[in-house]
C-alpha positions, 0 to 999 in steps of 0.5 A: 242533705240527700233528702233535700237534694231529692226534694229539690229534684222532684220540685224541679221536675214538677215545675217543668211538667206544669210548664209543659202542660200549660203550653199544651193547654193553650196551644189550641186557643191561640190562633196561628199568627201571620209569621206562623202561617207564612212559615207553614206555607213556605216550609212545604218547599225544601230549600237550603235557606229562606228569604227572611230567616236561616232555615232551621225553623222551616226544616223542622216544619218541612219534616212534620209536613211529611207526616201530613198532619191535619191539626196545624197547631201540632207544628208548635210542639217542637217549639214548645220543646225548644222553650222548655229546654231553654228553661232547663239551660237557664236553670243550669246556668243560674245553679252553676253561677249562684244556687239551685234556688236562683236556677228555679227562679230563672226558669220561672222568670223565663216562662212567665215572660210574655215574649219568651212564653209565646215567641220563645216557646210556643209560636212557630218562629225562629226565636225558640230555637235561637234562645235554646241554642244560645242558652245551651252554648252559654252553659257549655262555655261557662264549663269550658272557660270558668270550670276549666273542663276540656272534654271533647264532647263539651267542645262538640256540644258547643259547636252543635249548639252554635250551628243550631243558633246560626241556622235559627236567626241572624242575631246568633252571628253577633252572639258567636262573635261575643262568645269568641271574644269571651274565650280571648278574654278568659281562656285564650290558651284553648284557641290553638287546640284541636278541640277548639278547631273541631268546635269551630268547624262544626259551628261553621257548618251552620253558616254554609246553607245560609251563605250558599243560598244567598250566593245563589240568590244575589244575597237577597236575604242580607240585602232585605235586612240591610235595607230595613234601616230607614234612617228616620228618627221617630221619637214615638217609635223609640219610646214605644220600642223601649216600653215594648221590651219591658212589657215583653220581658216583664217590667219587674224583671227588667227592673231587677236587671237594670239595678243589677247592672247599676251596681258597683263594678267591684261587686259584679263577679267575673261570671256576671261580667261574662253574661254581660259581655254576651248580652249587652252588644245585642241589646245595645246594637239593636236598640241603636237600630231602633234609634235610626229606623222606624222600620225596626222591632223591639223583639230583636234584642230579646235574646240579649235580655234572656242572658241576663235573667240569671242576674235578675233572679240572683238579685231577687233572691238577695233582696232584703227589703221590698222582696215580697212587694216585688214578688206580689207585683210580679204575680199581679202583672202576670195575671194582668197580662194574661187578662189583657191577652185573653181579652184581646183574643175574645175581642178579636172574635166578638168585638165586645170592647167597641161593640157599644160604639154608635159610630164606626169602629175606631181606627185603633181597633185593629185585630187583623193579625187575629182574623178568622181566616177559616171564616174568610176561606168559607166565604170564598169557597161559597162565592167562587167557582173551583177554577177561580179558587185554583188561581188565587193570589193576594198582594202580600205574603201574610194574606197568602200565608193565612189563606194557604193555611185556611184552605189547608194547601188545597188551593195554593195562593200566590203573591203579586207584587213586591211583598211576596218575600220567599213566595217568589222563590217557591213553586206554587204549581201555577204561574197564571193568576186570574183571581186577586183577593184583597182583605181590608178592615172598614176602619183602614186608611188603605183606600188606594186604587187596586188597579194602580197597584197591580198595573206595574205587574202587567195585570188588569182588573176585569171585574170586582166584587166586594163581600163583607165579613163580620166580627161578632154581629158587626161588619168589620171588613171587606173581601174584594174579589177581583177578576184579573188578566195578564196584559200581553 
């Protein structure tokens, strides 16, 4: 027995080393996406909280900025660590509820999921720390509720993990409510104890920066998210969102979860009911939002699906028929997704998929999120004078974020108009913009007049120069450089 446990431990360590090395191997080959560029730009300026998300992600990046790191991909390493630790907690949850074998499968299913591999443990986005803290809090709660452990350090750990969750993303608020309900259902006798109040107080500390910042800024962050409901029923958006969730999770993992939830209620254990209670409100509520808004995103529910990965893993272990077929299908789907993502990355640089098209690039060929902004920055540097580069602005947060990174913050790029997000709360060391940059694809429908866009913000265009840029050997877009002046 000792030898078997020894071998399992070494296998697990080897598994997590492979996880870590894989992430480090791909870190340089995935370009920084718009959300990451925005985060790295805004996090140079410390704040209690930020416009779109709670502050933890920004605070982590702010600390790394103090070291004047040149290789911006290094900023991803803390988020890789969050992802690996999430795998550890899922392993521990599954091992405690089922078996170590199920724990290993849970860690693997989390790792190979497209969403959890990227947003949950690589990209500089809040999902990584959210998943880590939610998985950790779930593990601690199982020990407190079902194992009847009552050590003070466990209660302190639960409070800290909940505080991290509240500092990560607003979905954590719903998780906190459902976890409180779980204590009422299964261990209400601890709700009036000293340890419970210690844990509660520590967790509330994670809410304070967010609420204080919003109180100082007219609750702009809450209003922004509250206004995302468009109340438009879009069947195409609903179908796409459902399929997107299955893709992000892996369809085979989603299938295992669904058939587990459809089981006879008598065969569902108390521990599984606990996981279902914590996960389903997030999945249901954010999918309801998808029904009533075409301005919603499929990844909002992913932390709920994550908590059901142990259930899926146990179902896979217990399968008698078609288990090997399902495992084969899962392996094939992983390789297929890797091939698709790799092809998209290569296509974003070369345009090889539509390179043979005789006519113009089709409208669906949109790799704007993966543009080489370093190339665009080089073009601007060659065509603009120093004074012009020092007074750059765009019309949205994502272009400004990418240009700030491409110039490595040498020329701070501001935003004109309503799409600045947190840019309107930070000091970009200049108040006067004289050069507006507009980057658009040649197959884009966005041909609106730029003069009418900036006129409401008291700017006139005095000069416009269009500079083409290429993807591979074919023109893919236009950089419009506009000289602008403030209307007195």
